[in-house]
PDB file of N, CA, C and O in Angstrom:
ATOM      1  N   MET A   1       9.472  -1.110  -9.713  1.00  0.00           N
ATOM      2  CA  MET A   1       9.265  -2.045  -8.608  1.00  0.00           C
ATOM      3  C   MET A   1       9.586  -3.477  -9.137  1.00  0.00           C
ATOM      4  O   MET A   1       9.119  -3.834 -10.219  1.00  0.00           O
ATOM      5  N   SER A   2      10.308  -4.235  -8.454  1.00  0.00           N
ATOM      6  CA  SER A   2      10.589  -5.632  -8.894  1.00  0.00           C
ATOM      7  C   SER A   2       9.515  -6.517  -8.343  1.00  0.00           C
ATOM      8  O   SER A   2       8.923  -6.234  -7.302  1.00  0.00           O
ATOM      9  N   GLU A   3       9.260  -7.625  -9.073  1.00  0.00           N
ATOM     10  CA  GLU A   3       8.372  -8.593  -8.635  1.00  0.00           C
ATOM     11  C   GLU A   3       8.958  -9.383  -7.464  1.00  0.00           C
ATOM     12  O   GLU A   3      10.154  -9.673  -7.440  1.00  0.00           O
ATOM     13  N   CYS A   4       8.142  -9.715  -6.534  1.00  0.00           N
ATOM     14  CA  CYS A   4       8.554 -10.497  -5.356  1.00  0.00           C
ATOM     15  C   CYS A   4       7.833 -11.808  -5.358  1.00  0.00           C
ATOM     16  O   CYS A   4       6.656 -11.842  -5.716  1.00  0.00           O
ATOM     17  N   LYS A   5       8.452 -12.867  -4.988  1.00  0.00           N
ATOM     18  CA  LYS A   5       7.789 -14.191  -5.018  1.00  0.00           C
ATOM     19  C   LYS A   5       7.190 -14.514  -3.643  1.00  0.00           C
ATOM     20  O   LYS A   5       6.591 -15.576  -3.470  1.00  0.00           O
ATOM     21  N   LEU A   6       7.350 -13.579  -2.627  1.00  0.00           N
ATOM     22  CA  LEU A   6       6.790 -13.874  -1.352  1.00  0.00           C
ATOM     23  C   LEU A   6       5.320 -13.429  -1.231  1.00  0.00           C
ATOM     24  O   LEU A   6       4.934 -12.402  -1.789  1.00  0.00           O
ATOM     25  N   ASP A   7       4.553 -14.161  -0.545  1.00  0.00           N
ATOM     26  CA  ASP A   7       3.119 -13.718  -0.271  1.00  0.00           C
ATOM     27  C   ASP A   7       3.179 -12.961   1.062  1.00  0.00           C
ATOM     28  O   ASP A   7       3.834 -13.384   2.015  1.00  0.00           O
ATOM     29  N   HIS A   8       2.500 -11.878   1.090  1.00  0.00           N
ATOM     30  CA  HIS A   8       2.464 -10.993   2.294  1.00  0.00           C
ATOM     31  C   HIS A   8       1.118 -11.163   3.013  1.00  0.00           C
ATOM     32  O   HIS A   8       0.083 -11.175   2.348  1.00  0.00           O
ATOM     33  N   SER A   9       1.098 -11.292   4.316  1.00  0.00           N
ATOM     34  CA  SER A   9      -0.095 -11.400   5.070  1.00  0.00           C
ATOM     35  C   SER A   9      -0.686 -10.005   5.258  1.00  0.00           C
ATOM     36  O   SER A   9      -0.025  -8.988   5.048  1.00  0.00           O
ATOM     37  N   GLN A  10      -1.953  -9.999   5.661  1.00  0.00           N
ATOM     38  CA  GLN A  10      -2.597  -8.654   6.049  1.00  0.00           C
ATOM     39  C   GLN A  10      -1.792  -7.995   7.163  1.00  0.00           C
ATOM     40  O   GLN A  10      -1.679  -6.770   7.193  1.00  0.00           O
ATOM     41  N   ASP A  11      -1.230  -8.784   8.082  1.00  0.00           N
ATOM     42  CA  ASP A  11      -0.424  -8.177   9.145  1.00  0.00           C
ATOM     43  C   ASP A  11       0.889  -7.567   8.536  1.00  0.00           C
ATOM     44  O   ASP A  11       1.330  -6.495   8.950  1.00  0.00           O
ATOM     45  N   ASP A  12       1.464  -8.246   7.595  1.00  0.00           N
ATOM     46  CA  ASP A  12       2.646  -7.678   6.894  1.00  0.00           C
ATOM     47  C   ASP A  12       2.315  -6.361   6.268  1.00  0.00           C
ATOM     48  O   ASP A  12       3.071  -5.396   6.381  1.00  0.00           O
ATOM     49  N   VAL A  13       1.184  -6.319   5.605  1.00  0.00           N
ATOM     50  CA  VAL A  13       0.816  -5.087   4.896  1.00  0.00           C
ATOM     51  C   VAL A  13       0.455  -4.011   5.897  1.00  0.00           C
ATOM     52  O   VAL A  13       0.718  -2.833   5.656  1.00  0.00           O
ATOM     53  N   LYS A  14      -0.125  -4.379   6.986  1.00  0.00           N
ATOM     54  CA  LYS A  14      -0.513  -3.344   8.056  1.00  0.00           C
ATOM     55  C   LYS A  14       0.797  -2.721   8.651  1.00  0.00           C
ATOM     56  O   LYS A  14       0.922  -1.513   8.853  1.00  0.00           O
ATOM     57  N   SER A  15       1.737  -3.634   8.907  1.00  0.00           N
ATOM     58  CA  SER A  15       3.064  -3.220   9.468  1.00  0.00           C
ATOM     59  C   SER A  15       3.747  -2.324   8.521  1.00  0.00           C
ATOM     60  O   SER A  15       4.314  -1.311   8.931  1.00  0.00           O
ATOM     61  N   LYS A  16       3.722  -2.653   7.247  1.00  0.00           N
ATOM     62  CA  LYS A  16       4.425  -1.783   6.245  1.00  0.00           C
ATOM     63  C   LYS A  16       3.670  -0.476   6.071  1.00  0.00           C
ATOM     64  O   LYS A  16       4.271   0.577   5.861  1.00  0.00           O
ATOM     65  N   TYR A  17       2.339  -0.551   6.160  1.00  0.00           N
ATOM     66  CA  TYR A  17       1.556   0.746   6.064  1.00  0.00           C
ATOM     67  C   TYR A  17       1.969   1.640   7.334  1.00  0.00           C
ATOM     68  O   TYR A  17       2.249   2.832   7.205  1.00  0.00           O
ATOM     69  N   GLU A  18       1.983   1.019   8.489  1.00  0.00           N
ATOM     70  CA  GLU A  18       2.354   1.822   9.699  1.00  0.00           C
ATOM     71  C   GLU A  18       3.699   2.444   9.620  1.00  0.00           C
ATOM     72  O   GLU A  18       3.883   3.556  10.117  1.00  0.00           O
ATOM     73  N   SER A  19       4.672   1.777   9.011  1.00  0.00           N
ATOM     74  CA  SER A  19       5.999   2.240   8.917  1.00  0.00           C
ATOM     75  C   SER A  19       6.082   3.379   7.864  1.00  0.00           C
ATOM     76  O   SER A  19       7.027   4.167   7.906  1.00  0.00           O
ATOM     77  N   GLN A  20       5.118   3.480   6.927  1.00  0.00           N
ATOM     78  CA  GLN A  20       5.189   4.442   5.812  1.00  0.00           C
ATOM     79  C   GLN A  20       4.062   5.456   5.959  1.00  0.00           C
ATOM     80  O   GLN A  20       3.977   6.359   5.127  1.00  0.00           O
ATOM     81  N   ALA A  21       3.177   5.365   6.981  1.00  0.00           N
ATOM     82  CA  ALA A  21       1.995   6.279   7.044  1.00  0.00           C
ATOM     83  C   ALA A  21       2.432   7.778   7.098  1.00  0.00           C
ATOM     84  O   ALA A  21       1.755   8.615   6.500  1.00  0.00           O
ATOM     85  N   ALA A  22       3.452   8.107   7.738  1.00  0.00           N
ATOM     86  CA  ALA A  22       3.874   9.463   7.920  1.00  0.00           C
ATOM     87  C   ALA A  22       4.204  10.088   6.555  1.00  0.00           C
ATOM     88  O   ALA A  22       4.150  11.308   6.404  1.00  0.00           O
ATOM     89  N   PHE A  23       4.543   9.262   5.575  1.00  0.00           N
ATOM     90  CA  PHE A  23       4.931   9.701   4.234  1.00  0.00           C
ATOM     91  C   PHE A  23       3.779   9.758   3.214  1.00  0.00           C
ATOM     92  O   PHE A  23       3.903  10.328   2.131  1.00  0.00           O
ATOM     93  N   LEU A  24       2.700   9.165   3.596  1.00  0.00           N
ATOM     94  CA  LEU A  24       1.544   9.057   2.654  1.00  0.00           C
ATOM     95  C   LEU A  24       0.633  10.295   2.797  1.00  0.00           C
ATOM     96  O   LEU A  24       0.637  10.968   3.828  1.00  0.00           O
ATOM     97  N   PRO A  25      -0.112  10.563   1.782  1.00  0.00           N
ATOM     98  CA  PRO A  25      -1.026  11.704   1.796  1.00  0.00           C
ATOM     99  C   PRO A  25      -2.012  11.444   2.903  1.00  0.00           C
ATOM    100  O   PRO A  25      -2.451  10.306   3.072  1.00  0.00           O
ATOM    101  N   GLU A  26      -2.388  12.475   3.682  1.00  0.00           N
ATOM    102  CA  GLU A  26      -3.328  12.356   4.733  1.00  0.00           C
ATOM    103  C   GLU A  26      -4.660  11.775   4.352  1.00  0.00           C
ATOM    104  O   GLU A  26      -5.259  11.021   5.118  1.00  0.00           O
ATOM    105  N   GLU A  27      -5.126  12.115   3.185  1.00  0.00           N
ATOM    106  CA  GLU A  27      -6.500  11.658   2.738  1.00  0.00           C
ATOM    107  C   GLU A  27      -6.511  10.171   2.410  1.00  0.00           C
ATOM    108  O   GLU A  27      -7.587   9.621   2.174  1.00  0.00           O
ATOM    109  N   MET A  28      -5.349   9.485   2.384  1.00  0.00           N
ATOM    110  CA  MET A  28      -5.325   7.987   2.231  1.00  0.00           C
ATOM    111  C   MET A  28      -5.669   7.251   3.450  1.00  0.00           C
ATOM    112  O   MET A  28      -6.146   6.117   3.391  1.00  0.00           O
ATOM    113  N   LYS A  29      -5.437   7.872   4.576  1.00  0.00           N
ATOM    114  CA  LYS A  29      -5.588   7.132   5.879  1.00  0.00           C
ATOM    115  C   LYS A  29      -6.929   6.494   6.028  1.00  0.00           C
ATOM    116  O   LYS A  29      -6.969   5.321   6.399  1.00  0.00           O
ATOM    117  N   PRO A  30      -8.075   7.172   5.768  1.00  0.00           N
ATOM    118  CA  PRO A  30      -9.405   6.519   5.899  1.00  0.00           C
ATOM    119  C   PRO A  30      -9.543   5.355   4.896  1.00  0.00           C
ATOM    120  O   PRO A  30     -10.205   4.359   5.188  1.00  0.00           O
ATOM    121  N   LEU A  31      -8.938   5.482   3.760  1.00  0.00           N
ATOM    122  CA  LEU A  31      -8.942   4.383   2.786  1.00  0.00           C
ATOM    123  C   LEU A  31      -8.265   3.181   3.340  1.00  0.00           C
ATOM    124  O   LEU A  31      -8.784   2.074   3.190  1.00  0.00           O
ATOM    125  N   PHE A  32      -7.126   3.329   3.979  1.00  0.00           N
ATOM    126  CA  PHE A  32      -6.369   2.247   4.555  1.00  0.00           C
ATOM    127  C   PHE A  32      -7.209   1.634   5.803  1.00  0.00           C
ATOM    128  O   PHE A  32      -7.215   0.422   6.020  1.00  0.00           O
ATOM    129  N   GLU A  33      -7.857   2.489   6.539  1.00  0.00           N
ATOM    130  CA  GLU A  33      -8.721   1.968   7.676  1.00  0.00           C
ATOM    131  C   GLU A  33      -9.781   1.073   7.124  1.00  0.00           C
ATOM    132  O   GLU A  33     -10.017  -0.002   7.675  1.00  0.00           O
ATOM    133  N   LYS A  34     -10.411   1.451   6.096  1.00  0.00           N
ATOM    134  CA  LYS A  34     -11.451   0.636   5.418  1.00  0.00           C
ATOM    135  C   LYS A  34     -10.840  -0.614   4.857  1.00  0.00           C
ATOM    136  O   LYS A  34     -11.435  -1.684   4.984  1.00  0.00           O
ATOM    137  N   PHE A  35      -9.671  -0.536   4.237  1.00  0.00           N
ATOM    138  CA  PHE A  35      -8.906  -1.656   3.650  1.00  0.00           C
ATOM    139  C   PHE A  35      -8.630  -2.738   4.679  1.00  0.00           C
ATOM    140  O   PHE A  35      -8.846  -3.921   4.418  1.00  0.00           O
ATOM    141  N   PHE A  36      -8.169  -2.344   5.812  1.00  0.00           N
ATOM    142  CA  PHE A  36      -7.758  -3.267   6.884  1.00  0.00           C
ATOM    143  C   PHE A  36      -8.985  -3.839   7.622  1.00  0.00           C
ATOM    144  O   PHE A  36      -8.856  -4.786   8.398  1.00  0.00           O
ATOM    145  N   ALA A  37     -10.136  -3.278   7.386  1.00  0.00           N
ATOM    146  CA  ALA A  37     -11.310  -3.765   8.062  1.00  0.00           C
ATOM    147  C   ALA A  37     -11.891  -5.033   7.314  1.00  0.00           C
ATOM    148  O   ALA A  37     -12.840  -5.608   7.846  1.00  0.00           O
ATOM    149  N   SER A  38     -11.437  -5.458   6.240  1.00  0.00           N
ATOM    150  CA  SER A  38     -11.860  -6.586   5.503  1.00  0.00           C
ATOM    151  C   SER A  38     -10.739  -7.439   4.965  1.00  0.00           C
ATOM    152  O   SER A  38      -9.572  -7.050   4.961  1.00  0.00           O
ATOM    153  N   GLU A  39     -11.129  -8.616   4.510  1.00  0.00           N
ATOM    154  CA  GLU A  39     -10.120  -9.575   3.962  1.00  0.00           C
ATOM    155  C   GLU A  39      -9.941  -9.274   2.436  1.00  0.00           C
ATOM    156  O   GLU A  39     -10.831  -8.784   1.740  1.00  0.00           O
ATOM    157  N   HIS A  40      -8.752  -9.605   2.012  1.00  0.00           N
ATOM    158  CA  HIS A  40      -8.452  -9.333   0.507  1.00  0.00           C
ATOM    159  C   HIS A  40      -7.727 -10.531  -0.076  1.00  0.00           C
ATOM    160  O   HIS A  40      -7.215 -11.377   0.658  1.00  0.00           O
ATOM    161  N   THR A  41      -7.689 -10.597  -1.338  1.00  0.00           N
ATOM    162  CA  THR A  41      -6.960 -11.643  -2.014  1.00  0.00           C
ATOM    163  C   THR A  41      -5.504 -11.548  -1.847  1.00  0.00           C
ATOM    164  O   THR A  41      -5.010 -10.454  -1.572  1.00  0.00           O
ATOM    165  N   GLN A  42      -4.786 -12.573  -1.985  1.00  0.00           N
ATOM    166  CA  GLN A  42      -3.303 -12.545  -1.858  1.00  0.00           C
ATOM    167  C   GLN A  42      -2.761 -11.537  -2.875  1.00  0.00           C
ATOM    168  O   GLN A  42      -1.857 -10.772  -2.536  1.00  0.00           O
ATOM    169  N   ALA A  43      -3.259 -11.508  -4.063  1.00  0.00           N
ATOM    170  CA  ALA A  43      -2.719 -10.545  -5.155  1.00  0.00           C
ATOM    171  C   ALA A  43      -2.897  -9.181  -4.694  1.00  0.00           C
ATOM    172  O   ALA A  43      -2.001  -8.368  -4.919  1.00  0.00           O
ATOM    173  N   ILE A  44      -3.975  -8.826  -4.061  1.00  0.00           N
ATOM    174  CA  ILE A  44      -4.231  -7.417  -3.584  1.00  0.00           C
ATOM    175  C   ILE A  44      -3.207  -7.085  -2.405  1.00  0.00           C
ATOM    176  O   ILE A  44      -2.550  -6.045  -2.370  1.00  0.00           O
ATOM    177  N   LEU A  45      -3.158  -7.993  -1.542  1.00  0.00           N
ATOM    178  CA  LEU A  45      -2.230  -7.817  -0.418  1.00  0.00           C
ATOM    179  C   LEU A  45      -0.755  -7.591  -0.959  1.00  0.00           C
ATOM    180  O   LEU A  45      -0.049  -6.652  -0.593  1.00  0.00           O
ATOM    181  N   ASN A  46      -0.415  -8.456  -1.775  1.00  0.00           N
ATOM    182  CA  ASN A  46       0.967  -8.296  -2.357  1.00  0.00           C
ATOM    183  C   ASN A  46       1.169  -6.993  -3.039  1.00  0.00           C
ATOM    184  O   ASN A  46       2.181  -6.324  -2.829  1.00  0.00           O
ATOM    185  N   GLU A  47       0.221  -6.615  -3.858  1.00  0.00           N
ATOM    186  CA  GLU A  47       0.308  -5.312  -4.632  1.00  0.00           C
ATOM    187  C   GLU A  47       0.405  -4.121  -3.624  1.00  0.00           C
ATOM    188  O   GLU A  47       1.245  -3.238  -3.803  1.00  0.00           O
ATOM    189  N   VAL A  48      -0.400  -4.100  -2.635  1.00  0.00           N
ATOM    190  CA  VAL A  48      -0.435  -2.961  -1.682  1.00  0.00           C
ATOM    191  C   VAL A  48       0.864  -3.003  -0.944  1.00  0.00           C
ATOM    192  O   VAL A  48       1.469  -1.948  -0.749  1.00  0.00           O
ATOM    193  N   PHE A  49       1.334  -4.135  -0.523  1.00  0.00           N
ATOM    194  CA  PHE A  49       2.604  -4.244   0.220  1.00  0.00           C
ATOM    195  C   PHE A  49       3.745  -3.563  -0.615  1.00  0.00           C
ATOM    196  O   PHE A  49       4.502  -2.726  -0.124  1.00  0.00           O
ATOM    197  N   HIS A  50       3.802  -3.953  -1.816  1.00  0.00           N
ATOM    198  CA  HIS A  50       4.898  -3.550  -2.791  1.00  0.00           C
ATOM    199  C   HIS A  50       4.768  -2.019  -3.193  1.00  0.00           C
ATOM    200  O   HIS A  50       5.773  -1.354  -3.443  1.00  0.00           O
ATOM    201  N   LEU A  51       3.492  -1.494  -3.245  1.00  0.00           N
ATOM    202  CA  LEU A  51       3.402  -0.091  -3.479  1.00  0.00           C
ATOM    203  C   LEU A  51       3.808   0.765  -2.245  1.00  0.00           C
ATOM    204  O   LEU A  51       4.190   1.926  -2.388  1.00  0.00           O
ATOM    205  N   LEU A  52       3.717   0.165  -1.033  1.00  0.00           N
ATOM    206  CA  LEU A  52       4.117   0.822   0.193  1.00  0.00           C
ATOM    207  C   LEU A  52       5.615   0.666   0.473  1.00  0.00           C
ATOM    208  O   LEU A  52       6.250   1.539   1.064  1.00  0.00           O
ATOM    209  N   LYS A  53       6.159  -0.473   0.031  1.00  0.00           N
ATOM    210  CA  LYS A  53       7.573  -0.720   0.377  1.00  0.00           C
ATOM    211  C   LYS A  53       8.512   0.351  -0.217  1.00  0.00           C
ATOM    212  O   LYS A  53       8.528   0.614  -1.420  1.00  0.00           O
ATOM    213  N   LYS A  54       9.299   0.959   0.711  1.00  0.00           N
ATOM    214  CA  LYS A  54      10.225   2.020   0.449  1.00  0.00           C
ATOM    215  C   LYS A  54       9.561   3.250  -0.237  1.00  0.00           C
ATOM    216  O   LYS A  54      10.150   3.944  -1.066  1.00  0.00           O
ATOM    217  N   TYR A  55       8.386   3.442   0.148  1.00  0.00           N
ATOM    218  CA  TYR A  55       7.634   4.593  -0.395  1.00  0.00           C
ATOM    219  C   TYR A  55       8.342   5.867  -0.057  1.00  0.00           C
ATOM    220  O   TYR A  55       8.439   6.764  -0.894  1.00  0.00           O
ATOM    221  N   ASP A  56       8.855   5.973   1.186  1.00  0.00           N
ATOM    222  CA  ASP A  56       9.614   7.139   1.682  1.00  0.00           C
ATOM    223  C   ASP A  56      10.800   7.440   0.930  1.00  0.00           C
ATOM    224  O   ASP A  56      11.249   8.586   0.915  1.00  0.00           O
ATOM    225  N   LEU A  57      11.370   6.439   0.271  1.00  0.00           N
ATOM    226  CA  LEU A  57      12.586   6.638  -0.466  1.00  0.00           C
ATOM    227  C   LEU A  57      12.433   6.973  -1.956  1.00  0.00           C
ATOM    228  O   LEU A  57      13.371   7.374  -2.645  1.00  0.00           O
ATOM    229  N   ALA A  58      11.193   6.779  -2.400  1.00  0.00           N
ATOM    230  CA  ALA A  58      10.945   6.928  -3.820  1.00  0.00           C
ATOM    231  C   ALA A  58      11.037   8.448  -4.248  1.00  0.00           C
ATOM    232  O   ALA A  58      10.876   9.365  -3.443  1.00  0.00           O
ATOM    233  N   SER A  59      11.289   8.613  -5.482  1.00  0.00           N
ATOM    234  CA  SER A  59      11.385   9.981  -6.064  1.00  0.00           C
ATOM    235  C   SER A  59       9.972  10.532  -6.076  1.00  0.00           C
ATOM    236  O   SER A  59       9.004   9.782  -5.948  1.00  0.00           O
ATOM    237  N   ASP A  60       9.853  11.874  -6.233  1.00  0.00           N
ATOM    238  CA  ASP A  60       8.544  12.497  -6.217  1.00  0.00           C
ATOM    239  C   ASP A  60       7.658  11.886  -7.343  1.00  0.00           C
ATOM    240  O   ASP A  60       6.450  11.724  -7.172  1.00  0.00           O
ATOM    241  N   GLU A  61       8.266  11.567  -8.450  1.00  0.00           N
ATOM    242  CA  GLU A  61       7.524  11.020  -9.609  1.00  0.00           C
ATOM    243  C   GLU A  61       7.046   9.648  -9.293  1.00  0.00           C
ATOM    244  O   GLU A  61       5.907   9.291  -9.596  1.00  0.00           O
ATOM    245  N   GLU A  62       7.914   8.860  -8.676  1.00  0.00           N
ATOM    246  CA  GLU A  62       7.542   7.435  -8.236  1.00  0.00           C
ATOM    247  C   GLU A  62       6.454   7.536  -7.235  1.00  0.00           C
ATOM    248  O   GLU A  62       5.459   6.821  -7.357  1.00  0.00           O
ATOM    249  N   LYS A  63       6.577   8.415  -6.204  1.00  0.00           N
ATOM    250  CA  LYS A  63       5.545   8.520  -5.197  1.00  0.00           C
ATOM    251  C   LYS A  63       4.287   8.839  -5.778  1.00  0.00           C
ATOM    252  O   LYS A  63       3.290   8.232  -5.388  1.00  0.00           O
ATOM    253  N   SER A  64       4.194   9.783  -6.729  1.00  0.00           N
ATOM    254  CA  SER A  64       2.973  10.163  -7.406  1.00  0.00           C
ATOM    255  C   SER A  64       2.311   8.896  -8.114  1.00  0.00           C
ATOM    256  O   SER A  64       1.107   8.662  -8.011  1.00  0.00           O
ATOM    257  N   GLU A  65       3.167   8.118  -8.822  1.00  0.00           N
ATOM    258  CA  GLU A  65       2.598   6.950  -9.493  1.00  0.00           C
ATOM    259  C   GLU A  65       2.076   5.911  -8.433  1.00  0.00           C
ATOM    260  O   GLU A  65       0.995   5.347  -8.604  1.00  0.00           O
ATOM    261  N   ARG A  66       2.834   5.679  -7.377  1.00  0.00           N
ATOM    262  CA  ARG A  66       2.372   4.800  -6.343  1.00  0.00           C
ATOM    263  C   ARG A  66       1.128   5.317  -5.635  1.00  0.00           C
ATOM    264  O   ARG A  66       0.214   4.542  -5.351  1.00  0.00           O
ATOM    265  N   THR A  67       1.079   6.581  -5.353  1.00  0.00           N
ATOM    266  CA  THR A  67      -0.120   7.158  -4.750  1.00  0.00           C
ATOM    267  C   THR A  67      -1.322   6.926  -5.624  1.00  0.00           C
ATOM    268  O   THR A  67      -2.365   6.493  -5.133  1.00  0.00           O
ATOM    269  N   ASN A  68      -1.206   7.208  -6.939  1.00  0.00           N
ATOM    270  CA  ASN A  68      -2.372   6.918  -7.864  1.00  0.00           C
ATOM    271  C   ASN A  68      -2.733   5.561  -7.870  1.00  0.00           C
ATOM    272  O   ASN A  68      -3.931   5.276  -7.864  1.00  0.00           O
ATOM    273  N   ARG A  69      -1.842   4.644  -7.882  1.00  0.00           N
ATOM    274  CA  ARG A  69      -2.097   3.235  -7.933  1.00  0.00           C
ATOM    275  C   ARG A  69      -2.777   2.757  -6.671  1.00  0.00           C
ATOM    276  O   ARG A  69      -3.772   2.032  -6.700  1.00  0.00           O
ATOM    277  N   LEU A  70      -2.168   3.215  -5.493  1.00  0.00           N
ATOM    278  CA  LEU A  70      -2.826   2.887  -4.177  1.00  0.00           C
ATOM    279  C   LEU A  70      -4.261   3.384  -4.120  1.00  0.00           C
ATOM    280  O   LEU A  70      -5.151   2.651  -3.690  1.00  0.00           O
ATOM    281  N   ASN A  71      -4.493   4.593  -4.540  1.00  0.00           N
ATOM    282  CA  ASN A  71      -5.836   5.130  -4.516  1.00  0.00           C
ATOM    283  C   ASN A  71      -6.841   4.283  -5.400  1.00  0.00           C
ATOM    284  O   ASN A  71      -7.973   4.006  -5.003  1.00  0.00           O
ATOM    285  N   MET A  72      -6.348   3.903  -6.601  1.00  0.00           N
ATOM    286  CA  MET A  72      -7.149   2.968  -7.461  1.00  0.00           C
ATOM    287  C   MET A  72      -7.469   1.757  -6.766  1.00  0.00           C
ATOM    288  O   MET A  72      -8.633   1.357  -6.767  1.00  0.00           O
ATOM    289  N   VAL A  73      -6.502   1.089  -6.133  1.00  0.00           N
ATOM    290  CA  VAL A  73      -6.733  -0.234  -5.447  1.00  0.00           C
ATOM    291  C   VAL A  73      -7.660  -0.010  -4.227  1.00  0.00           C
ATOM    292  O   VAL A  73      -8.660  -0.707  -4.052  1.00  0.00           O
ATOM    293  N   LEU A  74      -7.295   0.979  -3.395  1.00  0.00           N
ATOM    294  CA  LEU A  74      -8.026   1.127  -2.146  1.00  0.00           C
ATOM    295  C   LEU A  74      -9.482   1.543  -2.298  1.00  0.00           C
ATOM    296  O   LEU A  74     -10.340   1.164  -1.499  1.00  0.00           O
ATOM    297  N   GLN A  75      -9.751   2.348  -3.363  1.00  0.00           N
ATOM    298  CA  GLN A  75     -11.096   2.725  -3.624  1.00  0.00           C
ATOM    299  C   GLN A  75     -11.972   1.743  -4.388  1.00  0.00           C
ATOM    300  O   GLN A  75     -13.166   1.971  -4.587  1.00  0.00           O
ATOM    301  N   ASN A  76     -11.350   0.645  -4.813  1.00  0.00           N
ATOM    302  CA  ASN A  76     -12.017  -0.431  -5.530  1.00  0.00           C
ATOM    303  C   ASN A  76     -12.075  -1.735  -4.912  1.00  0.00           C
ATOM    304  O   ASN A  76     -12.434  -2.720  -5.558  1.00  0.00           O
ATOM    305  N   VAL A  77     -11.732  -1.798  -3.656  1.00  0.00           N
ATOM    306  CA  VAL A  77     -11.853  -3.119  -2.865  1.00  0.00           C
ATOM    307  C   VAL A  77     -12.858  -3.009  -1.935  1.00  0.00           C
ATOM    308  O   VAL A  77     -13.121  -3.957  -1.195  1.00  0.00           O
TER     309      VAL A  77
END
């Protein structure tokens, strides 16, 4: 994943999540519900956005890495 210089709002992240939700593991959905129920730092929002970005197009190996990273972030915020 390349670094992006844009800051993404919580609404941007939610929109990206909604566009990728069908491709994410079912067990992540409650973690995202909890995530969207509170405020987060800009760094966290940007990271989650980029982990979700083009998730559906990632290779199986890349999806696995992104899923692991998303789980780490979502379970620790």
